[in-house]
N, C-alpha and C positions, 0 to 999 in steps of 0.2 A: 720349864718345870711342869710336870703333869700331876694333877691332884688325884689322890687315890679315891676321894669321895665323889668324883664327877659323875659316876654312873648311878649312884644312889641319890644324889641331890637333883639330878635332872633325868628322871625316869622316862620322860616323854621322848628323849633322844635315843633310847635304846629299846629295840624290840628283838629279843633274841630267842630263837627256838631252833637249835641245830638238829640235823637229822630230819628235816621236813619231808613229808611225803607228797608235797604239792608238785604238780606238773603244770607248767605255764604255757599259754599260747598268747600271741600278740597280733594285733591288727592295726595297721596304720590308718588314721582317720584324719579328715580335713579340719582346718581351723575355722569352724562355723559356730554360730550361736548355739545350735543344738548340741554340738559336741562339748562346748564349754559349760553349758548347763548340766550336762551329764557328769563332767569332771567335778563340778561343785556339789552335785547331789550324792555322789558316791564317797568322796573323800573330803578332807578339810585342807584344801590347797593353801600353801603359804603364799605370800605376796608375789614371789618370783614364779609361781605356777599359775598366775592369773592371766586371762586373755589380755588385759591392759598391758601387763609387763612384757609378755611374749611378743605382742605386736609392736611395742615400743622398741624392743631389741631388734626385731626384724627390720624395722625402718632405719634404725641407726647403723646397723652393721651389715646391711644387704644380706640378711639371713632368711631362712624359710622355716616356719614352725614344723617341728617333728613331734607329732603326737601319736601315741600308741594306746590302744586299749590293752589292758592286762586281763587275761581270762584264765580261769581254771575250772575244769569240768563244765565248760560251756557257759559259765557265769562270769559277768564282768566284775572284777574285784578291785579295779583301780586303773590308773593311767600313768604312762611315762610322759613327762613334759620336757622338751628340749627344742633345739633348733639346729639346722644344718647350714654350713657355709662351705664355700669352695676355696681351696688353697692349692696352688700349683696344679690346677686342673682336677683335683681330687675332692670328693665330698667327705666332710668330717662332721661328727655329731657332738654338740656341746650341751651340757646340762648341769652347770653353765660352763662357758669358757671364761678364762681370765680376761679382764678388760671390758666385760659386759656390765659390770656394776652389780651383779647378782651374787649373793653370798652362797646360795645353794639352790638346787632345783630337784632333779631326780624324779622319784616316784611319789604319786599321791594315791594312797590305798584306802580301802574301806576299813572301818574300825575292826580291830581284831586280826587283820592280815599281818603276816610276818614276811620279812625279806629273805629268809633263808632259802637258798637255791634260786632266788629270783634273778640276781645279777648274771650268773653263768647262763641261765636260760635266755635272758635278754641278749647277751653278747652272741650266743650261738645264733639267735634269730637274725641279728643285725648282719653278721657275716654271711648268712645263708640267703637272706631275702632282700638285702639292699646292696648298693655299690659303695657304701661308706667304708673308709679305710682306717678311721680312727674315731675313738669315743672318749670323752672326758666327762666324769660325773662327780659332783659333790652332793650328797644326800645325807641329811641328818640321821637317818636310820640305818645307814650302811657302815659296816666295820670291815677291817682287813680279812676277817674270817669268812666273809661272804663271797670272796673271790678266790679262795684257796683252790688251786688246781687250774685256774684259768690261764691259758697260754698267752704270752706276749702282753701281760697285764702288770701294771706297776701300781703300788699303793704308796701314797705320800701322806704321812701323818701331818695334820695341820694343828699348829698351836692355836687353839680356838676357845674363846671365853664366852660364857653365858651364865644367866641367872634363872633359877627356878622361881617363878612368881606365884607359886601355890602358897607360899608363906604369907603371913600378915605383913602390913606395912611396918609395924614395929619390929618384927623379926628381920625384915629386909634391911631396915636402917641399922639395926644392931649388928648385922653381919658385915657392914662396911668397916673398914679400918678407921681407927680413931681420927687419923689425919683427915680423912674424907668427911667424916661427920662434923669435925670442927670447921672445915672449910665451908660446908653448907650453912652452919650456924653463923659463921662470920659474915658470909655474903648476905644473908637475910638481915643481920644486925646493921650492916652499913647501908642497907636500902636497895640492894639489887633485886629487881623484880623479873620473874620469868613469865612470859606470856605466849599464848598460842596465836599464830598468824593464819588468816583466812585468805589472803591475797597471794597466791603462789607466784605470779609473775613478778611482782615487786620484791618478794622475798628472795627469788632466785638471784636478782641483781645484788641484793644486800649480802646474801651468803657468799656469792662468788667474789665480791669485793674483799671480804675477810679471808676467803680462801686464797686469793692472789697475794694478800699480805703474807700469809703463811708460806706460800710457794717462794716468794721473793726472799724471805728470811732464810729459807733453806737452799736458795740458789737452784731451784728446780722449776721445770716447766709444768704447768697444770696438765692433768691427764684427760680432761674433758673441757668442752667449751661452755660458756654461759648459755648459749642457744640449746645445746644438748640438755643442760640442766632444766631449762624452761620446758622443753618438750617432755621430759620425764615427769615434771610436776603436773603438767597439763593432762598427761595420761592417767596419773594416779589420783588426782584430785576428784575426777569424775567418779571413780569407784570408791572413794573414801578410804583408801589404804595408805594414807600418808598423814603424818603429823609434823608440823613445822613450828619450832620453838625459837625464841630469842631471849636473851638476858639483857636488860637495860640497867644502866647505872642510875644513881639517884637523879641526875639531871635529864634523864630520858634518852640518852644516846645508846644505840645498840652496840653491845660490846662482845656478844657471843651468840652463835646461832647453831641450831642442830636440826638434823633431818632424821625422822623415824619412820620406817615402813613396817606395816603389819598386815597379817592375814592368817586365817585359821588359828592354830595354836601358838604361832610364833611371831616375834617382832625382831627388827634389827635396828641398831643405832647406825644408820647408813653413813652419816657424815657430820662433822663438827668443825667449826672454825671460830676464831676469836681474835680480838684486838690485843696485841702484845702490851700496849701501854696501860691496860686496865687489869692485868693479871693479879695485881695485889688485892683486887676486890673478889677474887675467886668466883668468876661467873660461870665456869664450866661445870663445877660440881652440882650446884642447884639445878642447872639446866638438865643434866643427866638424871638427877633424882626426880625432877618433874616428869621426865619422859618415862621413867620406870613406873611411877604411880599411874600415869595416864594409860600405859599399856596394861597394867593390872586391872584398871577400871574397864578396859575393853575385853576382859576375860582371856587375855593372852596367857599362855602357860610358860613359855620359854622366851627369854629376852636375850638376844645375841648381841654381844659387843664386837664380835669379829676376832681377828687374829693379831698376833704380835703385840708390841707395846705392853708387855705384861704388867709392869708396875702401875701404869695408869688404870688398867682394867681391873686388876686384882683388888685395888682399894675400894671398889664398889661391891665387893663380896662375890665376885664371879668365880667360877671354877672352870678348869679346862674341860670342855665338852668332848674332846677326843674325836673330832671330825677327821675324815680322811678324804683325799682326792684319788679317784680311781681313773687311770688312763689305760686304754687297751688299743692295740693295733691289729690289723688283719694278719700281719706276718712279722717275723723277727726284724727284717731290714727296716720296715716302716716303724716298728717300735723304737729302734735305736734313733732314727731320724727325728721322730716326734719327741723323744726324751730330750734331745738337744734343743729343739725348737721351743719346748714348753718348760724349760728349766726355770727355777725360781729366780727372780731378779735379786740384785744386790740388796742387802738389808737396808741400806740408806734410802731405798726407794719404796719401802713397804710401810704402809700406814703412816704416811707423812703427816697427816692432820693430827691424829691423837698422840703421836709421839712428842709433839711440841706445843700443844695448847696449854 
């Protein structure tokens, strides 16, 4: 279901100006402290566009940072942030690729810059100046219209939910469905307490234990290890781009956990897990509500819940933000091959945490 009000409720996600007269140039730059400082000074990079995240992905997936300056009329107006990996002897560019744990990456641009004509110019540059044969991008500011006319390019609409945090807390609470508001009130009434965790290593084990319980219930294997989770926490705690929450029942036992990542104008509800035997206490709703309020306090504008599992996410007052995934290949044969290789997984494997907590 796609909500008609998505573009008006979340204006930060849409920058449209068709018929742009901009012409773009690109320059590949190394992953150095100086370049990352430049990225932060020109745009407002999200958490997945930070040095900590990119270098974490590089270590976990044997990837190499792929950073480009974006210029027009000789002036730097932003950057493209991605990574390259090699598959079947070929270099491919992900910004991001599925399986990296990143919701979106793409371009970080100076305020006032628009993306009209940017993606076609970027793809032309990649095919001309690099040996990469495939590109995949998810960028909150890109729409299908931005790649019209690009050859061997596919657009996949993503069912994607987000909240505009520009509203007051009272307005945000009122926008939730009555069932969700009642669950939060009930949880508080029975004594469930939501707290913030400052020990990332211990929390990783706690969260992963609840995560495994969910996986076992669904008869699925986990998609990442506890060691990988610890390394992600260690990378982001240093930069302050992570919030870890837990819900405790009145006796003090941890019964639900949540991971929130944030940076620039956006935040994501990256992961959630909970104990099945305590679901009657409704620990998940107050945990998510605490996260929403914490992100608002950090001056985040758009809070992303991610895709799929519409009933769970809609009850928090989210709308479909209309994100798209752009995939493009150097030629038609490669486009067909990568379409098969990157096709969506079966629905049973998507958003397994939020679907069942």
